[in-house]
N, CA and C atoms of all chains as a GROMACS GRO file, in nm:
protein
  594
    1UNK      N    1   0.454  -0.566   1.207
    1UNK     CA    2   0.548  -0.409   1.242
    1UNK      C    3   0.328  -0.363   1.248
    2UNK      N    4   0.238  -0.285   1.366
    2UNK     CA    5   0.153  -0.226   1.379
    2UNK      C    6   0.132  -0.096   1.285
    3UNK      N    7   0.035   0.001   1.345
    3UNK     CA    8  -0.004   0.140   1.286
    3UNK      C    9   0.084   0.218   1.475
    4UNK      N   10   0.054   0.116   1.510
    4UNK     CA   11   0.083   0.197   1.683
    4UNK      C   12   0.240   0.125   1.674
    5UNK      N   13   0.356   0.048   1.578
    5UNK     CA   14   0.466   0.031   1.625
    5UNK      C   15   0.492   0.185   1.558
    6UNK      N   16   0.448   0.161   1.440
    6UNK     CA   17   0.492   0.235   1.368
    6UNK      C   18   0.550   0.392   1.382
    7UNK      N   19   0.383   0.434   1.424
    7UNK     CA   20   0.374   0.536   1.525
    7UNK      C   21   0.500   0.568   1.617
    8UNK      N   22   0.545   0.462   1.700
    8UNK     CA   23   0.633   0.479   1.841
    8UNK      C   24   0.774   0.461   1.725
    9UNK      N   25   0.766   0.373   1.618
    9UNK     CA   26   0.939   0.443   1.554
    9UNK      C   27   0.932   0.568   1.511
   10UNK      N   28   0.853   0.571   1.403
   10UNK     CA   29   0.880   0.790   1.382
   10UNK      C   30   0.909   0.873   1.486
   11UNK      N   31   0.822   0.840   1.617
   11UNK     CA   32   0.872   0.953   1.728
   11UNK      C   33   0.990   0.929   1.794
   12UNK      N   34   1.023   0.831   1.799
   12UNK     CA   35   1.189   0.786   1.800
   12UNK      C   36   1.267   0.901   1.701
   13UNK      N   37   1.191   0.875   1.578
   13UNK     CA   38   1.331   0.923   1.462
   13UNK      C   39   1.280   1.086   1.469
   14UNK      N   40   1.176   1.153   1.490
   14UNK     CA   41   1.103   1.282   1.466
   14UNK      C   42   1.106   1.363   1.544
   15UNK      N   43   1.199   1.325   1.666
   15UNK     CA   44   1.238   1.331   1.803
   15UNK      C   45   1.165   1.529   1.856
   16UNK      N   46   1.158   1.596   1.714
   16UNK     CA   47   1.123   1.724   1.692
   16UNK      C   48   1.013   1.747   1.745
   17UNK      N   49   0.981   1.627   1.675
   17UNK     CA   50   0.759   1.645   1.682
   17UNK      C   51   0.720   1.527   1.822
   18UNK      N   52   0.593   1.605   1.843
   18UNK     CA   53   0.587   1.582   1.979
   18UNK      C   54   0.452   1.413   1.958
   19UNK      N   55   0.465   1.306   2.036
   19UNK     CA   56   0.467   1.185   2.021
   19UNK      C   57   0.288   1.230   2.002
   20UNK      N   58   0.238   1.287   1.985
   20UNK     CA   59   0.077   1.311   1.980
   20UNK      C   60   0.077   1.379   1.811
   21UNK      N   61   0.136   1.431   1.781
   21UNK     CA   62   0.170   1.504   1.643
   21UNK      C   63   0.230   1.392   1.549
   22UNK      N   64   0.341   1.324   1.587
   22UNK     CA   65   0.287   1.198   1.491
   22UNK      C   66   0.232   1.034   1.490
   23UNK      N   67   0.186   1.032   1.605
   23UNK     CA   68  -0.029   0.976   1.616
   23UNK      C   69  -0.098   1.094   1.514
   24UNK      N   70  -0.110   1.165   1.525
   24UNK     CA   71  -0.217   1.262   1.476
   24UNK      C   72  -0.140   1.269   1.307
   25UNK      N   73  -0.052   1.271   1.292
   25UNK     CA   74  -0.018   1.305   1.146
   25UNK      C   75   0.007   1.082   1.056
   26UNK      N   76   0.014   1.049   1.122
   26UNK     CA   77   0.012   0.905   1.032
   26UNK      C   78  -0.088   0.921   1.032
   27UNK      N   79  -0.179   0.930   1.113
   27UNK     CA   80  -0.325   0.893   1.088
   27UNK      C   81  -0.397   0.943   0.992
   28UNK      N   82  -0.359   1.117   0.973
   28UNK     CA   83  -0.408   1.185   0.878
   28UNK      C   84  -0.344   1.152   0.712
   29UNK      N   85  -0.225   1.082   0.735
   29UNK     CA   86  -0.208   1.036   0.632
   29UNK      C   87  -0.257   0.899   0.550
   30UNK      N   88  -0.271   0.771   0.625
   30UNK     CA   89  -0.338   0.715   0.618
   30UNK      C   90  -0.513   0.737   0.563
   31UNK      N   91  -0.516   0.806   0.641
   31UNK     CA   92  -0.653   0.908   0.613
   31UNK      C   93  -0.695   0.966   0.456
   32UNK      N   94  -0.600   1.041   0.464
   32UNK     CA   95  -0.593   1.061   0.310
   32UNK      C   96  -0.581   0.982   0.230
   33UNK      N   97  -0.492   0.894   0.221
   33UNK     CA   98  -0.494   0.754   0.154
   33UNK      C   99  -0.569   0.727   0.199
   34UNK      N  100  -0.643   0.701   0.216
   34UNK     CA  101  -0.780   0.588   0.230
   34UNK      C  102  -0.904   0.670   0.099
   35UNK      N  103  -0.855   0.781   0.098
   35UNK     CA  104  -1.076   0.934   0.049
   35UNK      C  105  -0.961   0.912  -0.036
   36UNK      N  106  -0.848   0.910  -0.068
   36UNK     CA  107  -0.812   0.925  -0.228
   36UNK      C  108  -0.898   0.832  -0.268
   37UNK      N  109  -0.806   0.698  -0.274
   37UNK     CA  110  -0.909   0.536  -0.377
   37UNK      C  111  -1.045   0.556  -0.340
   38UNK      N  112  -1.087   0.617  -0.215
   38UNK     CA  113  -1.232   0.573  -0.227
   38UNK      C  114  -1.294   0.656  -0.324
   39UNK      N  115  -1.240   0.776  -0.384
   39UNK     CA  116  -1.251   0.897  -0.488
   39UNK      C  117  -1.243   0.854  -0.584
   40UNK      N  118  -1.132   0.726  -0.584
   40UNK     CA  119  -1.126   0.670  -0.770
   40UNK      C  120  -1.052   0.743  -0.832
   41UNK      N  121  -0.922   0.761  -0.709
   41UNK     CA  122  -0.836   0.824  -0.787
   41UNK      C  123  -0.696   0.764  -0.699
   42UNK      N  124  -0.568   0.755  -0.798
   42UNK     CA  125  -0.467   0.676  -0.790
   42UNK      C  126  -0.442   0.699  -0.628
   43UNK      N  127  -0.285   0.663  -0.593
   43UNK     CA  128  -0.175   0.693  -0.565
   43UNK      C  129  -0.063   0.712  -0.582
   44UNK      N  130   0.069   0.773  -0.583
   44UNK     CA  131   0.178   0.721  -0.631
   44UNK      C  132   0.302   0.778  -0.564
   45UNK      N  133   0.335   0.696  -0.492
   45UNK     CA  134   0.477   0.804  -0.425
   45UNK      C  135   0.601   0.646  -0.478
   46UNK      N  136   0.710   0.794  -0.557
   46UNK     CA  137   0.834   0.698  -0.563
   46UNK      C  138   0.877   0.665  -0.467
   47UNK      N  139   0.940   0.564  -0.494
   47UNK     CA  140   1.018   0.479  -0.448
   47UNK      C  141   0.951   0.340  -0.324
   48UNK      N  142   0.861   0.360  -0.353
   48UNK     CA  143   0.819   0.320  -0.216
   48UNK      C  144   0.669   0.216  -0.365
   49UNK      N  145   0.568   0.282  -0.397
   49UNK     CA  146   0.470   0.268  -0.539
   49UNK      C  147   0.370   0.271  -0.544
   50UNK      N  148   0.287   0.199  -0.603
   50UNK     CA  149   0.142   0.295  -0.616
   50UNK      C  150   0.031   0.210  -0.598
   51UNK      N  151  -0.053   0.288  -0.582
   51UNK     CA  152  -0.159   0.271  -0.557
   51UNK      C  153  -0.380   0.274  -0.672
   52UNK      N  154  -0.364   0.203  -0.702
   52UNK     CA  155  -0.474   0.199  -0.777
   52UNK      C  156  -0.620   0.118  -0.752
   53UNK      N  157  -0.718   0.090  -0.848
   53UNK     CA  158  -0.801   0.064  -0.808
   53UNK      C  159  -0.836  -0.076  -0.978
   54UNK      N  160  -0.850  -0.142  -0.933
   54UNK     CA  161  -0.864  -0.273  -1.030
   54UNK      C  162  -0.996  -0.332  -1.086
   55UNK      N  163  -1.088  -0.345  -1.188
   55UNK     CA  164  -1.251  -0.323  -1.226
   55UNK      C  165  -1.280  -0.493  -1.172
   56UNK      N  166  -1.384  -0.544  -1.116
   56UNK     CA  167  -1.453  -0.690  -1.150
   56UNK      C  168  -1.504  -0.684  -1.177
   57UNK      N  169  -1.566  -0.696  -1.320
   57UNK     CA  170  -1.656  -0.702  -1.328
   57UNK      C  171  -1.789  -0.742  -1.289
   58UNK      N  172  -1.950  -0.775  -1.320
   58UNK     CA  173  -2.050  -0.836  -1.221
   58UNK      C  174  -2.064  -0.976  -1.281
   59UNK      N  175  -2.108  -1.061  -1.168
   59UNK     CA  176  -2.067  -1.227  -1.165
   59UNK      C  177  -2.193  -1.248  -1.090
   60UNK      N  178  -2.205  -1.419  -1.141
   60UNK     CA  179  -2.307  -1.450  -1.102
   60UNK      C  180  -2.269  -1.608  -0.982
   61UNK      N  181  -2.272  -1.470  -0.822
   61UNK     CA  182  -2.161  -1.640  -0.735
   61UNK      C  183  -2.291  -1.681  -0.702
   62UNK      N  184  -2.236  -1.762  -0.595
   62UNK     CA  185  -2.352  -1.864  -0.506
   62UNK      C  186  -2.358  -1.862  -0.317
   63UNK      N  187  -2.447  -1.873  -0.313
   63UNK     CA  188  -2.522  -1.865  -0.154
   63UNK      C  189  -2.429  -2.060  -0.132
   64UNK      N  190  -2.323  -1.991  -0.025
   64UNK     CA  191  -2.202  -2.168   0.005
   64UNK      C  192  -2.291  -2.222   0.090
   65UNK      N  193  -2.380  -2.185   0.149
   65UNK     CA  194  -2.499  -2.241   0.165
   65UNK      C  195  -2.616  -2.302   0.168
   66UNK      N  196  -2.632  -2.236   0.083
   66UNK     CA  197  -2.825  -2.260  -0.028
   66UNK      C  198  -2.806  -2.331  -0.175
   67UNK      N  199  -2.614  -2.298  -0.183
   67UNK     CA  200  -2.643  -2.318  -0.359
   67UNK      C  201  -2.692  -2.210  -0.424
   68UNK      N  202  -2.812  -2.126  -0.364
   68UNK     CA  203  -2.870  -2.045  -0.458
   68UNK      C  204  -2.789  -1.929  -0.523
   69UNK      N  205  -2.756  -1.966  -0.649
   69UNK     CA  206  -2.766  -1.821  -0.758
   69UNK      C  207  -2.771  -1.727  -0.734
   70UNK      N  208  -2.674  -1.598  -0.672
   70UNK     CA  209  -2.664  -1.451  -0.666
   70UNK      C  210  -2.614  -1.354  -0.759
   71UNK      N  211  -2.737  -1.262  -0.799
   71UNK     CA  212  -2.635  -1.159  -0.910
   71UNK      C  213  -2.519  -1.065  -0.836
   72UNK      N  214  -2.404  -1.060  -0.841
   72UNK     CA  215  -2.310  -1.030  -0.761
   72UNK      C  216  -2.295  -0.901  -0.815
   73UNK      N  217  -2.230  -0.764  -0.843
   73UNK     CA  218  -2.246  -0.614  -0.847
   73UNK      C  219  -2.110  -0.590  -0.938
   74UNK      N  220  -2.083  -0.506  -1.054
   74UNK     CA  221  -1.937  -0.488  -1.022
   74UNK      C  222  -1.901  -0.378  -0.939
   75UNK      N  223  -1.740  -0.424  -0.938
   75UNK     CA  224  -1.644  -0.328  -0.844
   75UNK      C  225  -1.526  -0.279  -0.892
   76UNK      N  226  -1.502  -0.247  -0.842
   76UNK     CA  227  -1.348  -0.222  -0.766
   76UNK      C  228  -1.285  -0.270  -0.663
   77UNK      N  229  -1.190  -0.310  -0.692
   77UNK     CA  230  -1.081  -0.374  -0.567
   77UNK      C  231  -0.913  -0.252  -0.543
   78UNK      N  232  -0.912  -0.185  -0.474
   78UNK     CA  233  -0.741  -0.146  -0.429
   78UNK      C  234  -0.647  -0.227  -0.469
   79UNK      N  235  -0.546  -0.236  -0.547
   79UNK     CA  236  -0.424  -0.292  -0.576
   79UNK      C  237  -0.294  -0.206  -0.560
   80UNK      N  238  -0.173  -0.289  -0.465
   80UNK     CA  239  -0.076  -0.203  -0.510
   80UNK      C  240   0.076  -0.227  -0.560
   81UNK      N  241   0.084  -0.203  -0.624
   81UNK     CA  242   0.233  -0.216  -0.761
   81UNK      C  243   0.346  -0.158  -0.642
   82UNK      N  244   0.471  -0.233  -0.575
   82UNK     CA  245   0.550  -0.191  -0.524
   82UNK      C  246   0.651  -0.140  -0.630
   83UNK      N  247   0.716  -0.114  -0.596
   83UNK     CA  248   0.788   0.018  -0.673
   83UNK      C  249   0.930  -0.030  -0.670
   84UNK      N  250   1.052   0.072  -0.803
   84UNK     CA  251   1.176   0.009  -0.809
   84UNK      C  252   1.220  -0.015  -0.715
   85UNK      N  253   1.233   0.044  -0.613
   85UNK     CA  254   1.322   0.070  -0.478
   85UNK      C  255   1.325  -0.002  -0.330
   86UNK      N  256   1.185  -0.053  -0.354
   86UNK     CA  257   1.124  -0.108  -0.236
   86UNK      C  258   1.137  -0.253  -0.323
   87UNK      N  259   1.110  -0.296  -0.441
   87UNK     CA  260   1.127  -0.383  -0.504
   87UNK      C  261   1.289  -0.495  -0.461
   88UNK      N  262   1.369  -0.353  -0.491
   88UNK     CA  263   1.546  -0.368  -0.504
   88UNK      C  264   1.571  -0.428  -0.359
   89UNK      N  265   1.492  -0.314  -0.250
   89UNK     CA  266   1.541  -0.354  -0.119
   89UNK      C  267   1.515  -0.511  -0.072
   90UNK      N  268   1.407  -0.476  -0.113
   90UNK     CA  269   1.314  -0.678   0.001
   90UNK      C  270   1.372  -0.765  -0.064
   91UNK      N  271   1.406  -0.780  -0.190
   91UNK     CA  272   1.432  -0.838  -0.268
   91UNK      C  273   1.614  -0.919  -0.236
   92UNK      N  274   1.668  -0.695  -0.168
   92UNK     CA  275   1.819  -0.802  -0.163
   92UNK      C  276   1.824  -0.888   0.011
   93UNK      N  277   1.741  -0.843   0.057
   93UNK     CA  278   1.731  -0.878   0.153
   93UNK      C  279   1.683  -1.023   0.154
   94UNK      N  280   1.632  -1.103   0.081
   94UNK     CA  281   1.645  -1.272   0.065
   94UNK      C  282   1.806  -1.303  -0.025
   95UNK      N  283   1.842  -1.221  -0.061
   95UNK     CA  284   1.965  -1.254  -0.145
   95UNK      C  285   2.098  -1.274  -0.026
   96UNK      N  286   2.090  -1.208   0.099
   96UNK     CA  287   2.181  -1.207   0.126
   96UNK      C  288   2.143  -1.310   0.300
   97UNK      N  289   2.016  -1.339   0.267
   97UNK     CA  290   1.951  -1.464   0.379
   97UNK      C  291   1.980  -1.644   0.324
   98UNK      N  292   2.016  -1.561   0.185
   98UNK     CA  293   2.112  -1.730   0.116
   98UNK      C  294   2.195  -1.777   0.112
   99UNK      N  295   2.273  -1.651   0.121
   99UNK     CA  296   2.460  -1.639   0.115
   99UNK      C  297   2.492  -1.708   0.240
  100UNK      N  298  -0.548   1.358  -1.100
  100UNK     CA  299  -0.448   1.349  -1.060
  100UNK      C  300  -0.381   1.267  -0.956
  101UNK      N  301  -0.364   1.177  -0.941
  101UNK     CA  302  -0.252   1.111  -0.861
  101UNK      C  303  -0.217   1.194  -0.736
  102UNK      N  304  -0.237   1.126  -0.662
  102UNK     CA  305  -0.203   1.160  -0.460
  102UNK      C  306  -0.036   1.101  -0.506
  103UNK      N  307   0.051   1.238  -0.461
  103UNK     CA  308   0.189   1.218  -0.424
  103UNK      C  309   0.249   1.302  -0.275
  104UNK      N  310   0.357   1.264  -0.260
  104UNK     CA  311   0.441   1.287  -0.124
  104UNK      C  312   0.365   1.451  -0.107
  105UNK      N  313   0.380   1.474  -0.181
  105UNK     CA  314   0.393   1.630  -0.200
  105UNK      C  315   0.210   1.728  -0.161
  106UNK      N  316   0.142   1.604  -0.208
  106UNK     CA  317   0.020   1.664  -0.170
  106UNK      C  318  -0.011   1.544  -0.048
  107UNK      N  319   0.068   1.506   0.024
  107UNK     CA  320   0.086   1.472   0.169
  107UNK      C  321   0.078   1.566   0.307
  108UNK      N  322   0.198   1.593   0.231
  108UNK     CA  323   0.302   1.729   0.313
  108UNK      C  324   0.194   1.814   0.303
  109UNK      N  325   0.145   1.819   0.216
  109UNK     CA  326   0.028   1.964   0.196
  109UNK      C  327  -0.061   1.964   0.343
  110UNK      N  328  -0.099   1.831   0.291
  110UNK     CA  329  -0.212   1.817   0.441
  110UNK      C  330  -0.154   1.849   0.518
  111UNK      N  331  -0.027   1.808   0.586
  111UNK     CA  332   0.055   1.803   0.715
  111UNK      C  333   0.056   1.921   0.740
  112UNK      N  334   0.074   2.006   0.679
  112UNK     CA  335   0.087   2.155   0.715
  112UNK      C  336   0.000   2.207   0.760
  113UNK      N  337  -0.123   2.205   0.633
  113UNK     CA  338  -0.222   2.227   0.694
  113UNK      C  339  -0.324   2.209   0.763
  114UNK      N  340  -0.297   2.090   0.812
  114UNK     CA  341  -0.393   2.063   0.940
  114UNK      C  342  -0.323   1.971   1.073
  115UNK      N  343  -0.189   2.028   1.023
  115UNK     CA  344  -0.134   1.999   1.192
  115UNK      C  345  -0.057   2.105   1.203
  116UNK      N  346   0.000   2.186   1.120
  116UNK     CA  347   0.043   2.309   1.125
  116UNK      C  348   0.196   2.224   1.130
  117UNK      N  349   0.268   2.089   1.080
  117UNK     CA  350   0.395   2.093   1.051
  117UNK      C  351   0.401   2.248   0.998
  118UNK      N  352   0.572   2.262   1.008
  118UNK     CA  353   0.616   2.411   0.897
  118UNK      C  354   0.647   2.282   0.738
  119UNK      N  355   0.651   2.331   0.662
  119UNK     CA  356   0.701   2.270   0.540
  119UNK      C  357   0.783   2.224   0.535
  120UNK      N  358   0.952   2.206   0.590
  120UNK     CA  359   1.005   2.163   0.571
  120UNK      C  360   0.973   2.008   0.692
  121UNK      N  361   0.913   1.995   0.796
  121UNK     CA  362   0.893   1.902   0.875
  121UNK      C  363   0.809   1.761   0.834
  122UNK      N  364   0.697   1.880   0.728
  122UNK     CA  365   0.613   1.793   0.662
  122UNK      C  366   0.663   1.703   0.566
  123UNK      N  367   0.735   1.729   0.505
  123UNK     CA  368   0.795   1.680   0.358
  123UNK      C  369   0.862   1.511   0.428
  124UNK      N  370   0.975   1.614   0.548
  124UNK     CA  371   1.049   1.468   0.640
  124UNK      C  372   0.985   1.415   0.645
  125UNK      N  373   0.866   1.456   0.677
  125UNK     CA  374   0.729   1.363   0.781
  125UNK      C  375   0.674   1.233   0.682
  126UNK      N  376   0.674   1.273   0.586
  126UNK     CA  377   0.654   1.206   0.481
  126UNK      C  378   0.690   1.114   0.427
  127UNK      N  379   0.897   1.142   0.410
  127UNK     CA  380   0.967   1.026   0.380
  127UNK      C  381   1.033   0.938   0.499
  128UNK      N  382   1.007   0.985   0.589
  128UNK     CA  383   1.052   0.923   0.701
  128UNK      C  384   0.905   0.794   0.724
  129UNK      N  385   0.755   0.872   0.682
  129UNK     CA  386   0.665   0.742   0.686
  129UNK      C  387   0.754   0.611   0.594
  130UNK      N  388   0.715   0.697   0.486
  130UNK     CA  389   0.736   0.568   0.400
  130UNK      C  390   0.844   0.462   0.387
  131UNK      N  391   1.040   0.573   0.460
  131UNK     CA  392   1.099   0.499   0.426
  131UNK      C  393   1.110   0.397   0.628
  132UNK      N  394   1.050   0.438   0.680
  132UNK     CA  395   1.017   0.306   0.786
  132UNK      C  396   0.901   0.205   0.749
  133UNK      N  397   0.799   0.217   0.671
  133UNK     CA  398   0.761   0.094   0.568
  133UNK      C  399   0.898   0.040   0.490
  134UNK      N  400   0.906   0.092   0.479
  134UNK     CA  401   1.052   0.052   0.334
  134UNK      C  402   1.095  -0.060   0.410
  135UNK      N  403   1.129  -0.030   0.550
  135UNK     CA  404   1.270  -0.084   0.684
  135UNK      C  405   1.203  -0.169   0.754
  136UNK      N  406   1.094  -0.133   0.728
  136UNK     CA  407   0.962  -0.284   0.813
  136UNK      C  408   0.978  -0.398   0.704
  137UNK      N  409   0.910  -0.320   0.598
  137UNK     CA  410   0.922  -0.457   0.500
  137UNK      C  411   1.077  -0.601   0.482
  138UNK      N  412   1.161  -0.463   0.451
  138UNK     CA  413   1.326  -0.505   0.418
  138UNK      C  414   1.346  -0.675   0.539
  139UNK      N  415   1.357  -0.570   0.657
  139UNK     CA  416   1.337  -0.661   0.801
  139UNK      C  417   1.273  -0.805   0.790
  140UNK      N  418   1.231  -0.821   0.629
  140UNK     CA  419   1.107  -0.973   0.664
  140UNK      C  420   0.968  -0.946   0.788
  141UNK      N  421   0.890  -0.818   0.829
  141UNK     CA  422   0.806  -0.809   0.903
  141UNK      C  423   0.715  -0.778   0.788
  142UNK      N  424   0.601  -0.827   0.814
  142UNK     CA  425   0.407  -0.747   0.749
  142UNK      C  426   0.460  -0.606   0.873
  143UNK      N  427   0.343  -0.549   0.727
  143UNK     CA  428   0.293  -0.426   0.816
  143UNK      C  429   0.149  -0.419   0.849
  144UNK      N  430   0.068  -0.428   0.887
  144UNK     CA  431  -0.076  -0.410   0.946
  144UNK      C  432  -0.128  -0.308   1.005
  145UNK      N  433  -0.200  -0.182   0.920
  145UNK     CA  434  -0.189  -0.072   0.908
  145UNK      C  435  -0.380  -0.086   0.922
  146UNK      N  436  -0.361  -0.100   1.049
  146UNK     CA  437  -0.542  -0.158   1.045
  146UNK      C  438  -0.684  -0.018   0.989
  147UNK      N  439  -0.770  -0.062   0.940
  147UNK     CA  440  -0.889   0.040   0.869
  147UNK      C  441  -0.816   0.022   0.708
  148UNK      N  442  -0.658   0.038   0.706
  148UNK     CA  443  -0.602   0.084   0.544
  148UNK      C  444  -0.614  -0.080   0.509
  149UNK      N  445  -0.507  -0.146   0.570
  149UNK     CA  446  -0.430  -0.336   0.491
  149UNK      C  447  -0.372  -0.294   0.498
  150UNK      N  448  -0.308  -0.517   0.503
  150UNK     CA  449  -0.158  -0.531   0.548
  150UNK      C  450  -0.059  -0.553   0.408
  151UNK      N  451   0.069  -0.509   0.412
  151UNK     CA  452   0.138  -0.512   0.351
  151UNK      C  453   0.245  -0.727   0.380
  152UNK      N  454   0.212  -0.767   0.342
  152UNK     CA  455   0.293  -0.893   0.333
  152UNK      C  456   0.427  -0.884   0.237
  153UNK      N  457   0.532  -1.038   0.295
  153UNK     CA  458   0.608  -1.070   0.253
  153UNK      C  459   0.661  -1.191   0.172
  154UNK      N  460   0.622  -1.224   0.090
  154UNK     CA  461   0.636  -1.374  -0.004
  154UNK      C  462   0.736  -1.428  -0.124
  155UNK      N  463   0.794  -1.549  -0.091
  155UNK     CA  464   0.917  -1.548  -0.110
  155UNK      C  465   0.888  -1.686  -0.247
  156UNK      N  466   0.906  -1.570  -0.415
  156UNK     CA  467   0.846  -1.678  -0.485
  156UNK      C  468   0.928  -1.788  -0.577
  157UNK      N  469   0.917  -1.898  -0.595
  157UNK     CA  470   1.013  -1.950  -0.640
  157UNK      C  471   1.081  -1.983  -0.790
  158UNK      N  472   1.128  -2.038  -0.852
  158UNK     CA  473   1.190  -1.963  -0.970
  158UNK      C  474   1.037  -2.055  -1.089
  159UNK      N  475   1.055  -1.992  -1.223
  159UNK     CA  476   0.913  -2.013  -1.294
  159UNK      C  477   0.954  -2.026  -1.435
  160UNK      N  478   0.807  -2.104  -1.489
  160UNK     CA  479   0.918  -2.053  -1.696
  160UNK      C  480   0.839  -1.946  -1.682
  161UNK      N  481   0.861  -1.853  -1.790
  161UNK     CA  482   0.831  -1.698  -1.814
  161UNK      C  483   0.817  -1.731  -1.999
  162UNK      N  484   0.786  -1.583  -2.033
  162UNK     CA  485   0.836  -1.590  -2.181
  162UNK      C  486   0.874  -1.426  -2.212
  163UNK      N  487   0.938  -1.389  -2.256
  163UNK     CA  488   0.972  -1.281  -2.338
  163UNK      C  489   0.858  -1.250  -2.420
  164UNK      N  490   0.746  -1.120  -2.402
  164UNK     CA  491   0.692  -1.130  -2.460
  164UNK      C  492   0.662  -1.042  -2.568
  165UNK      N  493   0.760  -1.017  -2.622
  165UNK     CA  494   0.808  -0.956  -2.776
  165UNK      C  495   0.857  -1.106  -2.813
  166UNK      N  496   0.925  -1.170  -2.822
  166UNK     CA  497   0.966  -1.290  -2.897
  166UNK      C  498   0.932  -1.410  -2.865
  167UNK      N  499   0.902  -1.371  -2.760
  167UNK     CA  500   0.744  -1.580  -2.756
  167UNK      C  501   0.929  -1.624  -2.661
  168UNK      N  502   1.076  -1.644  -2.744
  168UNK     CA  503   1.149  -1.636  -2.588
  168UNK      C  504   1.115  -1.778  -2.455
  169UNK      N  505   1.170  -1.829  -2.460
  169UNK     CA  506   1.106  -1.894  -2.303
  169UNK      C  507   1.253  -1.852  -2.251
  170UNK      N  508   1.211  -1.774  -2.110
  170UNK     CA  509   1.384  -1.748  -1.989
  170UNK      C  510   1.262  -1.770  -1.888
  171UNK      N  511   1.377  -1.845  -1.780
  171UNK     CA  512   1.318  -1.888  -1.649
  171UNK      C  513   1.290  -1.737  -1.591
  172UNK      N  514   1.189  -1.700  -1.485
  172UNK     CA  515   1.196  -1.602  -1.403
  172UNK      C  516   1.206  -1.684  -1.242
  173UNK      N  517   1.338  -1.577  -1.261
  173UNK     CA  518   1.400  -1.636  -1.108
  173UNK      C  519   1.370  -1.598  -1.010
  174UNK      N  520   1.368  -1.707  -0.891
  174UNK     CA  521   1.351  -1.667  -0.828
  174UNK      C  522   1.340  -1.528  -0.679
  175UNK      N  523   1.159  -1.521  -0.603
  175UNK     CA  524   1.245  -1.351  -0.564
  175UNK      C  525   1.180  -1.361  -0.456
  176UNK      N  526   1.186  -1.290  -0.343
  176UNK     CA  527   1.085  -1.193  -0.305
  176UNK      C  528   1.047  -1.086  -0.309
  177UNK      N  529   0.906  -1.155  -0.310
  177UNK     CA  530   0.828  -0.985  -0.315
  177UNK      C  531   0.747  -0.893  -0.188
  178UNK      N  532   0.676  -0.820  -0.237
  178UNK     CA  533   0.524  -0.746  -0.128
  178UNK      C  534   0.454  -0.692  -0.175
  179UNK      N  535   0.344  -0.771  -0.049
  179UNK     CA  536   0.252  -0.818  -0.170
  179UNK      C  537   0.135  -0.703  -0.033
  180UNK      N  538  -0.024  -0.627  -0.104
  180UNK     CA  539  -0.073  -0.559  -0.052
  180UNK      C  540  -0.195  -0.660  -0.052
  181UNK      N  541  -0.268  -0.613   0.081
  181UNK     CA  542  -0.449  -0.675   0.096
  181UNK      C  543  -0.511  -0.565   0.175
  182UNK      N  544  -0.582  -0.490   0.083
  182UNK     CA  545  -0.638  -0.444   0.150
  182UNK      C  546  -0.744  -0.511   0.310
  183UNK      N  547  -0.740  -0.404   0.354
  183UNK     CA  548  -0.881  -0.428   0.454
  183UNK      C  549  -1.047  -0.377   0.442
  184UNK      N  550  -1.086  -0.462   0.577
  184UNK     CA  551  -1.241  -0.524   0.502
  184UNK      C  552  -1.277  -0.305   0.463
  185UNK      N  553  -1.212  -0.213   0.597
  185UNK     CA  554  -1.296  -0.094   0.587
  185UNK      C  555  -1.243   0.002   0.463
  186UNK      N  556  -1.120  -0.058   0.394
  186UNK     CA  557  -1.102   0.030   0.253
  186UNK      C  558  -1.122  -0.063   0.167
  187UNK      N  559  -1.186  -0.172   0.098
  187UNK     CA  560  -1.218  -0.282   0.026
  187UNK      C  561  -1.401  -0.167   0.000
  188UNK      N  562  -1.453  -0.200   0.140
  188UNK     CA  563  -1.607  -0.119   0.175
  188UNK      C  564  -1.606   0.026   0.090
  189UNK      N  565  -1.565   0.056   0.083
  189UNK     CA  566  -1.509   0.257   0.121
  189UNK      C  567  -1.530   0.200  -0.062
  190UNK      N  568  -1.400   0.144  -0.096
  190UNK     CA  569  -1.376   0.166  -0.257
  190UNK      C  570  -1.465   0.105  -0.347
  191UNK      N  571  -1.568   0.021  -0.268
  191UNK     CA  572  -1.648  -0.060  -0.347
  191UNK      C  573  -1.759   0.046  -0.389
  192UNK      N  574  -1.777   0.118  -0.251
  192UNK     CA  575  -1.892   0.194  -0.258
  192UNK      C  576  -1.880   0.307  -0.375
  193UNK      N  577  -1.761   0.317  -0.419
  193UNK     CA  578  -1.730   0.415  -0.548
  193UNK      C  579  -1.785   0.373  -0.662
  194UNK      N  580  -1.768   0.252  -0.690
  194UNK     CA  581  -1.801   0.193  -0.793
  194UNK      C  582  -1.980   0.198  -0.818
  195UNK      N  583  -2.058   0.216  -0.694
  195UNK     CA  584  -2.177   0.198  -0.710
  195UNK      C  585  -2.189   0.401  -0.774
  196UNK      N  586  -2.105   0.459  -0.715
  196UNK     CA  587  -2.145   0.598  -0.749
  196UNK      C  588  -2.127   0.634  -0.890
  197UNK      N  589  -2.018   0.540  -0.995
  197UNK     CA  590  -1.960   0.558  -1.074
  197UNK      C  591  -2.116   0.502  -1.140
  198UNK      N  592  -2.221   0.383  -1.129
  198UNK     CA  593  -2.296   0.367  -1.263
  198UNK      C  594  -2.418   0.469  -1.294
   0.00000   0.00000   0.00000
């Protein structure tokens, strides 16, 4: 599913909203989520999951072409932990497929 | 304070002028749509944010961290998130800002 397919699906179900509004709402939510993580804050959505930042300490890497050592600064990377409902629902589909 | 569904509904109310009920419903519908997509086995690609994928894990040996007792971790289907380039770059910039 892509962003435009998500917008399409929501527009069909939220028929009281104009397509344009659904499009803006999806973009607005994703922007806010990205902005939140970019400012170092967590996101917690019950039943879906949480997003947080994981610290990566500085390390010495290598330029794969020349083999030269390069110093890489510490950084943060986004991390997602699925919530209970999402975990259970996804795993249930697997059980159904296997039976 | 972490970003929650209530904060996202507030943003839709402020920015797009959805009424409070519509905004709350929209936020719920957004995450439900993502859950349905993952449940039905699909990948989700949200450009500028990241991709959610489904992975099937085989059974593997595990341990009860309290007792040290060996117990197998059953085969399962899990959700993984891979942040996109744009989100990674924005979050990395945060690490620079606190040094």
